[in-house]
C-alpha positions in Angstrom: -45.3 8.3 -39.3 -42.8 7.2 -42.0 -39.2 8.0 -42.4 -40.0 11.1 -44.6 -42.0 12.5 -41.7 -39.5 11.6 -39.0 -38.6 14.7 -37.1 -35.2 15.0 -35.5 -34.3 17.7 -33.0 -31.5 18.6 -30.6 -31.5 20.5 -27.4 -28.2 22.4 -27.0 -29.0 23.1 -23.3 -29.2 19.3 -22.6 -26.3 17.7 -20.6 -26.4 15.0 -23.3 -23.9 15.7 -26.1 -25.6 16.7 -29.4 -24.0 13.8 -31.3 -25.4 11.4 -28.7 -28.9 13.0 -29.1 -28.7 12.3 -32.8 -27.5 8.7 -32.3 -30.3 8.1 -29.8 -33.0 9.5 -32.1 -31.9 7.4 -35.0 -32.0 4.4 -32.7 -35.5 5.4 -31.5 -36.6 5.7 -35.1 -35.2 2.2 -36.0 -36.6 0.6 -32.8 -40.0 2.0 -33.5 -40.0 0.8 -37.1 -39.9 4.3 -38.7 -36.7 3.2 -40.3 -36.3 -0.3 -41.6 -33.3 -2.3 -42.9 -32.2 -0.8 -46.2 -33.8 2.6 -45.5 -31.5 5.6 -46.1 -30.9 8.2 -43.3 -30.9 11.9 -44.2 -27.5 12.8 -45.6 -25.0 14.5 -43.3 -25.8 17.8 -45.0 -29.5 17.4 -44.7 -29.4 16.4 -41.1 -27.0 19.2 -40.1 -29.2 21.7 -41.8 -32.3 20.2 -40.2 -30.8 20.4 -36.8 -28.7 23.5 -37.3 -25.5 21.8 -36.2 -22.1 21.4 -37.6 -21.8 18.6 -40.2 -18.9 17.1 -38.2 -21.4 16.5 -35.3 -23.6 14.4 -37.6 -20.7 12.6 -39.1 -19.5 11.6 -35.6 -23.0 10.3 -34.8 -23.2 8.4 -38.1 -19.7 6.9 -37.5 -20.7 5.8 -34.0 -23.9 4.2 -35.4 -21.7 2.3 -37.9 -19.4 1.1 -35.2 -22.5 -0.2 -33.4 -23.3 -2.1 -36.6 -26.7 -0.3 -36.9 -25.9 1.4 -40.2 -23.7 1.0 -43.3 -22.1 3.9 -45.1 -21.5 3.5 -48.9 -20.2 6.2 -51.1 -22.8 7.3 -53.6 -25.6 5.5 -51.6 -25.4 7.2 -48.2 -26.1 5.8 -44.8 -28.5 2.8 -44.7 -30.0 0.9 -41.8 -28.5 -2.6 -41.3 -30.4 -5.9 -41.2 -29.6 -6.4 -37.5 -30.4 -2.8 -36.5 -34.1 -3.2 -35.4 -33.4 -6.0 -32.9 -30.3 -4.3 -31.6 -32.0 -1.0 -31.2 -35.2 -2.4 -29.6 -33.1 -4.1 -26.9 -30.7 -1.2 -26.3 -33.3 1.5 -26.3 -35.7 -0.4 -24.1 -32.9 -0.9 -21.6 -32.0 2.7 -21.7 -35.5 4.1 -21.2 -36.3 1.6 -18.4 -33.2 2.9 -16.6 -34.1 6.5 -17.2 -37.7 6.0 -16.1 -36.7 4.2 -12.9 -34.3 7.1 -12.1 -37.0 9.7 -12.9 -39.6 8.0 -10.8 -37.2 7.6 -7.9 -36.4 11.3 -8.1 -40.1 12.1 -8.1 -40.6 9.9 -5.0 -37.5 11.5 -3.4 -39.0 15.0 -3.8 -42.2 13.9 -2.1 -44.5 13.5 -5.1 -47.3 11.0 -4.6 -47.9 8.0 -6.8 -51.0 9.8 -8.1 -49.0 12.9 -9.0 -46.3 10.9 -10.7 -48.9 8.9 -12.7 -50.6 12.2 -13.7 -47.3 13.6 -14.9 -46.6 10.5 -17.0 -50.1 10.6 -18.5 -49.7 14.3 -19.3 -46.3 13.7 -20.9 -47.8 10.9 -23.1 -50.7 13.1 -24.1 -48.6 16.1 -25.2 -46.6 14.0 -27.7 -43.4 15.5 -26.4 -40.4 14.1 -28.3 -36.9 13.5 -26.9 -34.6 16.5 -26.9 -37.5 18.8 -27.9 -36.9 22.4 -26.8 
């Protein structure tokens, strides 16, 4: 899947703030190689229309990504992925998902699910192609 095919989504029912969901998805796309250094992200207007969110929410996410040195914003060019972004995103996103996975597995164990049931759930989730923040 290339950047033109990258689908972003938000779940307004999630306890994770919408701007953070956008930030995370951009970081996932960079970490996975869908976006490479120099690639341009969708404009604020395009992203807000795609996600059906206020443009200010996208602007906040893009500003945060710039503070993290993952993107550069240039008038007339847009928001582009920085040279350091792939390495930074791979490290940060891996750490985040490992923590989430550990917590999720611990919660499964705490509810009494067996190892086989947990493995089955993980396999089923992989097979469905479910994306983060998908409704």
